[in-house]
C-alpha positions as CSV (number, residue, x, y, z in Angstrom):
1,M,-99.1,179.5,263.1
2,T,-101.6,182.3,263.6
3,T,-105.3,181.3,263.3
4,S,-106.2,184.8,261.8
5,R,-107.3,185.2,258.2
6,V,-104.8,183.8,255.7
7,P,-105.5,184.7,252.0
8,P,-105.9,181.7,249.8
9,N,-103.0,181.0,247.4
10,N,-102.0,178.2,245.0
11,K,-103.7,175.1,246.4
12,L,-101.0,172.7,245.4
13,F,-98.1,174.8,246.6
14,R,-99.9,176.8,249.3
15,R,-97.6,179.0,251.2
16,M,-97.5,180.4,254.8
17,P,-97.2,184.1,254.2
18,I,-94.3,185.7,256.1
19,Q,-96.6,188.4,257.5
20,H,-98.6,185.7,259.2
21,I,-95.6,183.9,260.8
22,E,-95.9,185.4,264.2
23,D,-93.5,185.3,267.1
24,V,-95.3,182.2,268.4
25,T,-95.4,181.6,272.1
26,P,-98.8,180.1,272.8
27,E,-99.9,178.4,276.0
28,G,-97.9,175.2,276.1
29,G,-95.4,176.6,273.7
30,L,-91.6,177.0,274.0
31,T,-89.8,179.3,276.5
32,R,-87.3,182.0,275.4
33,T,-84.1,181.5,277.4
34,L,-81.2,181.6,274.9
35,G,-78.9,184.6,274.4
36,L,-76.4,185.3,271.7
37,W,-73.4,183.4,273.2
38,Q,-75.6,180.5,274.2
39,L,-76.8,180.2,270.7
40,T,-73.2,180.5,269.4
41,A,-72.1,177.8,271.8
42,I,-74.9,175.5,270.5
43,G,-73.8,176.2,267.0
44,V,-70.1,175.5,267.7
45,G,-71.2,172.5,269.7
46,G,-73.1,171.2,266.6
47,I,-70.3,171.9,264.2
48,I,-67.2,170.8,266.1
49,G,-67.3,167.2,267.2
50,A,-67.2,163.9,265.2
51,G,-65.8,165.8,262.3
52,I,-62.6,166.4,264.1
53,F,-62.5,163.5,266.6
54,A,-63.9,160.7,264.4
55,L,-64.3,161.5,260.7
56,A,-61.1,163.5,260.1
57,G,-59.0,160.5,260.9
58,R,-61.2,158.0,258.9
59,V,-61.2,160.2,255.8
60,A,-57.5,160.9,256.0
61,N,-56.7,157.2,256.4
62,Q,-59.1,155.8,253.8
63,T,-60.1,158.5,251.3
64,A,-58.0,161.7,251.1
65,G,-54.7,161.4,253.0
66,P,-53.3,164.8,254.1
67,A,-55.7,166.3,251.5
68,V,-58.4,165.9,254.2
69,L,-57.6,169.6,254.7
70,I,-59.0,170.2,251.2
71,S,-62.0,168.1,252.1
72,F,-62.8,170.3,255.0
73,L,-62.2,173.5,253.1
74,V,-64.4,172.5,250.2
75,A,-67.2,171.5,252.6
76,G,-66.7,174.7,254.5
77,I,-67.0,176.9,251.4
78,A,-70.2,175.1,250.4
79,S,-71.5,175.5,254.0
80,A,-70.6,179.2,254.2
81,A,-72.5,180.0,251.1
82,A,-75.5,178.3,252.6
83,A,-74.9,179.9,256.0
84,F,-75.4,183.4,254.6
85,S,-78.8,182.3,253.2
86,Y,-79.8,180.7,256.6
87,A,-78.7,184.0,258.3
88,E,-81.0,186.1,256.1
89,F,-84.0,183.8,256.9
90,A,-83.1,183.6,260.6
91,G,-83.3,187.4,260.7
92,L,-86.8,187.4,259.1
93,I,-88.6,184.4,260.6
94,P,-88.4,184.0,264.5
95,R,-90.0,180.6,264.4
96,A,-88.9,177.0,265.1
97,G,-88.3,174.7,262.2
98,S,-85.3,176.2,260.3
99,A,-85.2,175.1,256.6
100,Y,-88.7,173.5,257.0
101,T,-90.3,176.8,258.0
102,Y,-88.3,178.9,255.5
103,S,-89.5,176.6,252.7
104,Y,-93.1,176.7,253.9
105,A,-93.0,180.5,253.6
106,V,-91.4,180.8,250.2
107,L,-91.7,177.6,248.1
108,G,-94.9,176.0,249.4
109,E,-96.2,173.2,251.5
110,P,-95.0,170.1,249.5
111,V,-91.4,171.4,249.4
112,A,-91.6,172.2,253.2
113,W,-92.9,168.7,253.9
114,F,-90.1,167.2,251.8
115,I,-87.4,169.3,253.7
116,G,-89.0,168.6,257.1
117,W,-89.3,164.9,256.5
118,D,-85.8,164.9,255.2
119,L,-84.4,166.7,258.3
120,L,-86.1,164.3,260.6
121,L,-84.1,161.5,259.2
122,E,-80.8,163.4,258.7
123,Y,-80.7,164.9,262.2
124,T,-81.5,161.5,263.8
125,A,-78.8,159.8,261.7
126,I,-76.3,162.5,262.7
127,V,-77.0,161.9,266.4
128,S,-76.3,158.2,265.6
129,V,-73.0,158.9,263.7
130,V,-71.7,161.0,266.6
131,A,-72.6,158.4,269.1
132,I,-70.7,155.8,267.1
133,G,-67.7,158.2,267.0
134,I,-67.8,158.7,270.7
135,S,-68.0,154.9,271.2
136,G,-64.7,154.6,269.3
137,Y,-63.0,157.0,271.7
138,F,-64.6,155.2,274.7
139,N,-63.0,151.9,273.5
140,E,-59.7,153.7,273.0
141,L,-59.9,155.1,276.6
142,L,-60.6,151.6,277.9
143,N,-57.5,150.3,276.0
144,L,-55.4,153.0,277.6
145,L,-56.7,151.8,281.0
146,H,-56.0,148.2,279.9
147,L,-59.7,147.3,280.0
148,K,-62.0,145.8,277.4
149,L,-65.7,145.6,276.8
150,P,-67.3,142.2,276.0
151,L,-67.2,141.7,272.2
152,W,-71.0,141.4,271.8
153,M,-71.4,145.0,272.9
154,S,-68.3,146.5,271.3
155,G,-69.7,147.5,267.9
156,A,-72.3,147.2,265.2
157,P,-72.6,143.8,263.3
158,G,-70.0,143.6,260.5
159,T,-67.6,146.2,261.9
160,E,-65.2,143.8,263.5
161,P,-61.5,144.9,263.1
162,A,-58.8,142.6,261.9
163,G,-58.2,139.8,264.4
164,V,-61.7,139.7,265.7
165,P,-63.9,136.9,264.3
166,A,-66.7,137.9,262.1
167,G,-70.0,137.9,263.9
168,S,-68.5,138.7,267.3
169,Y,-70.1,142.2,267.4
170,K,-73.8,142.3,268.0
171,V,-74.5,145.9,269.0
172,D,-72.7,149.2,269.9
173,L,-74.3,149.4,273.3
174,F,-72.4,152.4,274.5
175,A,-73.5,154.4,271.4
176,A,-77.1,153.5,271.9
177,L,-77.1,154.4,275.6
178,L,-75.6,157.8,274.7
179,C,-78.5,158.6,272.5
180,L,-81.0,157.9,275.3
181,L,-78.9,160.0,277.7
182,I,-79.1,163.1,275.4
183,A,-82.9,162.6,275.1
184,F,-83.0,162.6,278.9
185,V,-80.9,165.8,279.1
186,L,-83.0,167.7,276.5
187,N,-86.2,166.8,278.5
188,R,-84.8,168.5,281.6
189,G,-85.7,171.9,280.2
190,M,-84.0,174.2,277.7
191,R,-82.3,176.5,280.3
192,S,-80.5,173.7,282.2
193,A,-79.9,171.8,278.9
194,A,-78.2,174.8,277.4
195,R,-76.1,175.3,280.4
196,F,-74.9,171.7,280.2
197,E,-74.2,172.2,276.5
198,S,-72.2,175.4,277.0
199,W,-69.8,173.9,279.5
200,L,-69.2,171.0,277.3
201,V,-68.5,173.3,274.4
202,Y,-65.8,175.2,276.4
203,L,-64.2,171.8,277.3
204,K,-64.3,170.7,273.7
205,V,-62.7,173.9,272.3
206,A,-60.0,173.6,275.0
207,I,-59.2,170.0,273.9
208,V,-58.9,171.0,270.3
209,L,-56.6,173.8,271.3
210,L,-54.5,171.4,273.3
211,V,-54.2,169.1,270.3
212,V,-53.1,172.0,268.1
213,V,-50.7,173.6,270.6
214,V,-48.9,170.4,271.7
215,G,-49.2,168.6,268.3
216,V,-47.6,171.4,266.3
217,F,-44.2,170.6,268.0
218,H,-44.4,167.0,266.8
219,I,-45.1,167.6,263.1
220,N,-42.9,165.8,260.6
221,S,-43.3,167.6,257.2
222,A,-42.5,164.3,255.4
223,N,-45.9,163.1,256.5
224,Y,-47.5,165.6,254.1
225,S,-46.0,163.9,251.1
226,P,-47.8,162.7,249.0
227,F,-50.4,165.3,249.9
228,A,-53.2,163.8,247.9
229,P,-52.4,160.1,247.6
230,F,-56.0,159.3,246.5
231,G,-56.1,162.2,244.0
232,L,-58.3,165.3,244.1
233,A,-61.3,163.0,243.6
234,G,-60.5,161.4,247.0
235,A,-60.4,164.8,248.6
236,F,-63.8,165.7,247.1
237,T,-65.3,162.4,248.1
238,G,-64.0,163.2,251.6
239,A,-65.7,166.6,251.4
240,A,-69.0,164.8,250.8
241,T,-68.4,162.6,253.7
242,V,-67.3,165.2,256.2
243,F,-69.9,167.8,255.1
244,F,-72.2,167.0,258.0
245,A,-69.4,168.2,260.3
246,V,-69.7,171.8,259.1
247,F,-73.4,172.7,259.3
248,G,-74.4,172.5,263.0
249,Y,-75.7,176.1,262.7
250,D,-78.6,174.6,260.6
251,A,-79.8,172.6,263.6
252,M,-79.1,175.5,266.0
253,S,-81.5,177.7,263.9
254,T,-84.4,175.4,264.8
255,A,-84.3,177.0,268.3
256,A,-85.6,180.3,267.1
257,E,-88.5,180.3,269.4
258,E,-86.2,179.7,272.4
259,S,-84.0,182.7,271.6
260,E,-84.4,185.9,273.6
261,D,-84.0,188.0,270.4
262,S,-84.1,185.6,267.5
263,Q,-84.1,188.1,264.6
264,K,-81.0,189.8,265.9
265,H,-79.1,187.0,267.5
266,M,-79.7,184.1,265.1
267,P,-77.9,185.5,262.1
268,Q,-74.9,186.5,264.3
269,A,-74.7,183.1,266.0
270,I,-74.8,181.3,262.6
271,L,-71.9,183.2,261.2
272,Y,-69.8,183.3,264.4
273,S,-70.2,179.5,265.0
274,L,-69.1,178.6,261.5
275,A,-66.1,180.9,261.5
276,I,-64.8,179.6,264.9
277,A,-65.3,176.0,263.8
278,M,-63.5,176.3,260.5
279,V,-60.4,177.8,262.0
280,L,-60.2,174.9,264.5
281,Y,-60.9,172.3,261.8
282,V,-58.1,173.5,259.6
283,A,-55.6,173.7,262.4
284,A,-56.5,170.2,263.7
285,C,-56.3,168.6,260.3
286,L,-52.8,170.1,259.7
287,V,-51.6,168.8,263.0
288,L,-53.0,165.3,262.7
289,T,-51.7,164.6,259.2
290,G,-48.3,166.1,260.2
291,M,-47.9,164.0,263.3
292,V,-48.8,160.7,261.7
293,N,-48.5,159.3,258.2
294,Y,-52.0,159.0,256.8
295,K,-51.6,155.2,256.4
296,D,-51.0,154.8,260.2
297,I,-53.9,157.0,261.4
298,D,-56.4,155.1,263.6
299,P,-59.8,155.7,261.9
300,K,-61.7,155.3,265.2
301,A,-59.7,157.5,267.6
302,A,-57.3,159.4,265.4
303,F,-56.0,162.1,267.8
304,S,-55.7,160.1,271.0
305,S,-54.0,157.3,269.2
306,A,-51.6,159.8,267.4
307,F,-50.4,161.2,270.7
308,S,-50.2,157.7,272.2
309,T,-48.0,156.7,269.2
310,I,-45.4,159.4,270.0
311,G,-45.4,158.4,273.7
312,L,-47.6,161.2,275.1
313,N,-50.0,158.8,276.8
314,A,-51.2,161.3,279.4
315,I,-52.3,163.7,276.7
316,A,-53.9,160.8,274.7
317,L,-55.9,160.0,277.8
318,V,-57.0,163.6,278.2
319,I,-58.0,163.8,274.5
320,A,-60.0,160.5,274.8
321,V,-61.9,161.7,277.8
322,G,-62.4,165.2,276.3
323,A,-63.6,163.8,273.0
324,I,-66.2,161.6,274.7
325,L,-67.5,164.5,276.7
326,G,-67.1,167.2,274.0
327,I,-68.7,165.3,271.1
328,L,-71.9,165.0,273.3
329,T,-72.6,168.6,272.3
330,V,-73.1,167.6,268.6
331,M,-75.7,165.0,269.7
332,F,-77.4,167.6,271.8
333,T,-77.6,170.1,269.0
334,F,-79.0,167.7,266.4
335,M,-81.4,165.9,268.6
336,M,-82.7,169.3,269.6
337,G,-83.0,170.2,265.9
338,A,-84.9,167.0,265.1
339,S,-87.3,167.5,268.0
340,R,-87.9,171.2,267.1
341,V,-88.6,170.4,263.4
342,G,-91.0,167.6,264.4
343,Y,-92.6,169.9,266.9
344,S,-93.1,172.6,264.3
345,M,-94.5,170.1,261.7
346,S,-96.9,168.8,264.3
347,R,-98.1,172.2,265.3
348,D,-98.7,173.0,261.6
349,G,-100.8,169.9,261.3
350,L,-98.5,168.0,259.0
351,L,-97.8,165.4,261.7
352,P,-100.3,164.2,264.3
353,G,-100.7,166.6,267.2
354,W,-99.5,164.0,269.7
355,F,-95.9,164.6,268.7
356,G,-96.1,168.3,269.3
357,K,-97.3,168.2,272.9
358,T,-94.9,170.0,275.3
359,H,-94.1,169.2,278.9
360,P,-96.5,171.2,281.1
361,R,-93.8,172.5,283.4
362,R,-90.5,172.4,281.4
363,R,-92.0,173.6,278.1
364,V,-90.1,171.2,275.9
365,P,-91.5,168.8,273.2
366,S,-90.8,165.8,275.4
367,R,-92.7,163.1,273.4
368,I,-91.0,163.7,270.1
369,T,-87.7,164.1,271.8
370,W,-88.0,160.5,273.2
371,V,-89.1,159.2,269.8
372,F,-85.9,160.5,268.2
373,G,-83.8,159.4,271.2
374,V,-85.0,155.8,270.7
375,A,-84.7,155.9,266.9
376,S,-81.1,157.3,267.0
377,A,-80.2,154.6,269.6
378,I,-81.3,151.9,267.2
379,I,-79.3,153.3,264.3
380,A,-76.2,153.9,266.4
381,G,-76.4,150.4,267.8
382,L,-76.7,148.5,264.5
383,L,-75.1,150.6,261.7
384,D,-71.6,151.3,260.6
385,I,-70.5,155.0,260.9
386,N,-69.8,155.4,257.2
387,D,-73.2,154.3,256.1
388,A,-74.9,156.6,258.7
389,A,-72.7,159.6,257.8
390,K,-73.5,159.3,254.1
391,L,-77.2,159.1,254.8
392,T,-77.1,162.3,256.8
393,N,-75.1,164.3,254.1
394,I,-77.4,163.6,251.1
395,G,-80.4,165.1,252.9
396,I,-78.6,168.1,254.3
397,L,-77.0,169.0,251.0
398,L,-80.5,168.9,249.4
399,A,-81.8,171.1,252.2
400,F,-79.1,173.6,251.5
401,V,-80.1,173.7,247.9
402,I,-83.7,174.5,248.9
403,V,-82.8,177.2,251.4
404,C,-80.3,178.9,248.9
405,A,-83.0,178.8,246.2
406,A,-85.6,180.1,248.5
407,V,-83.6,183.1,249.6
408,I,-83.2,184.2,246.0
409,V,-86.9,183.8,245.3
410,L,-87.9,185.7,248.3
411,R,-85.4,188.5,247.7
412,Y,-87.0,189.2,244.3
413,R,-90.6,188.4,245.3
414,Q,-90.6,190.6,248.4
415,P,-87.5,192.9,248.2
416,N,-88.8,195.4,250.8
417,L,-89.2,193.0,253.8
418,N,-87.4,194.2,256.9
419,R,-84.4,192.0,256.9
420,Q,-82.1,192.1,259.9
421,F,-79.3,190.5,257.8
422,R,-79.0,190.4,254.1
423,C,-77.1,187.7,252.3
424,P,-74.2,189.4,250.5
425,G,-73.4,189.0,246.8
426,M,-77.0,188.2,245.8
427,P,-77.6,186.0,243.8
428,V,-74.1,184.8,243.3
429,V,-73.4,183.5,246.8
430,P,-76.6,181.4,247.1
431,I,-76.0,180.0,243.6
432,V,-72.5,179.0,244.7
433,G,-74.1,177.2,247.7
434,I,-76.6,175.5,245.3
435,G,-73.8,174.4,242.9
436,F,-71.5,173.1,245.6
437,S,-74.2,171.2,247.4
438,I,-75.5,169.5,244.2
439,W,-71.9,168.7,243.1
440,L,-71.1,167.1,246.5
441,T,-74.1,164.8,246.2
442,T,-72.6,163.3,243.1
443,F,-69.8,161.8,245.2
444,L,-72.3,159.7,247.3
445,D,-72.8,156.1,246.4
446,L,-75.9,154.5,244.8
447,L,-76.9,152.7,248.0
448,T,-77.0,156.0,249.9
449,W,-79.3,157.4,247.2
450,A,-81.5,154.3,247.3
451,R,-82.0,154.6,251.0
452,F,-82.8,158.3,250.7
453,I,-85.3,157.8,247.9
454,G,-87.0,155.0,249.9
455,W,-87.3,157.5,252.9
456,F,-88.7,160.2,250.5
457,L,-91.3,157.8,249.0
458,L,-92.4,156.8,252.5
459,G,-92.7,160.5,253.4
460,A,-94.8,161.2,250.2
461,I,-97.3,158.6,251.3
462,V,-97.5,160.1,254.8
463,Y,-98.0,163.5,253.4
464,L,-100.7,162.5,250.9
465,V,-102.6,160.3,253.4
466,Y,-102.4,162.5,256.4
467,G,-100.4,165.8,256.2
468,R,-102.1,167.5,253.3
469,R,-105.6,166.9,254.7
470,H,-104.8,168.0,258.2
471,A,-102.5,171.0,257.6
472,R,-103.6,173.9,259.7
473,L,-102.9,176.3,256.9
474,A,-105.4,174.4,254.7
475,L,-108.1,174.6,257.5
476,V,-107.5,178.4,258.0
477,Q,-107.7,179.1,254.3
478,Q,-110.9,177.1,254.0
479,A,-112.4,179.1,256.9
480,T,-111.2,182.4,255.2
481,A,-112.8,181.3,251.9
482,A,-116.0,180.4,253.6
483,E,-116.1,183.9,255.3
484,D,-115.5,185.6,252.0
485,K,-118.2,183.6,250.4
486,A,-120.7,184.4,253.1
487,G,-120.0,188.1,253.1
488,P,-120.5,190.5,256.0
489,A,-123.0,189.5,258.6
490,G,-126.4,191.1,258.7
């Protein structure tokens, strides 16, 4: 944030005026290395992953049946409405932080804190969910090779499948180690990390296309009946569960300060990545539920087990390996998102400055990246995938509500700003995003809400005790007020 004069505004909901949000590249700041297609690859990498390879099978088997297709379409519509709002803000504000920064500029500091604090938890939990999903495919790969891990490191406590004695699982060690690996990769520097991400995205898209092209010849239309065995309510509940699989662009937009031309490329990358991902999601869901009856889908490794069931073990092996490598991109995108939101909050003074320190040579926020790496490793090692997934969705849905509301407020408050992209159908499209997001939260259980409220209350204490008093915006406004009171020198 600039340290020039910032006019005082409402003390309770003080805002960071957009005209004062500069293209921030101070000494020790982030380095601009990402072009349009690298950003799009990061977005696709964040969207396509556990949603296809892990949650699609679980939701089809337990919640929606073949109507998992509806689950993804509903989640995609809600996400698209919000994506237009994100794209408008991305074209206005070339600064790290995504929804946190947008809220700070439009709705005020307490709302920004709430969203930032929310995203820190949600992104970290998403990394954990994805790590657990990869771990399931890793175990399937070992089974195909006739190998097995010791039971104590095979999963989180209480997730033992039928036939395994309760209490045999102690920790999902592979998932925890993956989280630490991604933290290590992100700390190598953004240029090399983005190159690693891009190659894995190409591999992942190729695997999904392989699934679709080969699987379409093994579809049995009888498997589509009944299409919605759990009713439409099951499909909508599934939408609330898979929602985190269709908003990777949100985390990608936190890399605004590492984009070569953020205001032009960010809106394009957001829309391109969501469009590519939704086409692949729809095709993959149709193939999966057509190949295997929903009752027989393996919740942990749906696609590789589906091909194994019809005797295509070689393809099952390729899918298992590809899923393990490809889903790493989701972990990359969201751990990057968590670290950039934390970096931005630290730079703004809402979190201690220690968290925002960047590596002197690689120019990445290394300290906070390791904090999130360790936190996600703990969650991945000890929680069930469903609990972690629900925890991520409630926060992101509420973040979408805030961003969609903020784009409406700003459009009417400052209609003449130079917007590189304008959300179409204003205000209908953002209102649709708000409505869908609130509606989907009603399908989440009370335990998920209780955990979220507990995290929110903890955040409120941190903000009141530390953040509000140390915010740089408050200090700059105090200095401005003192200068105005003193009057011109001499």
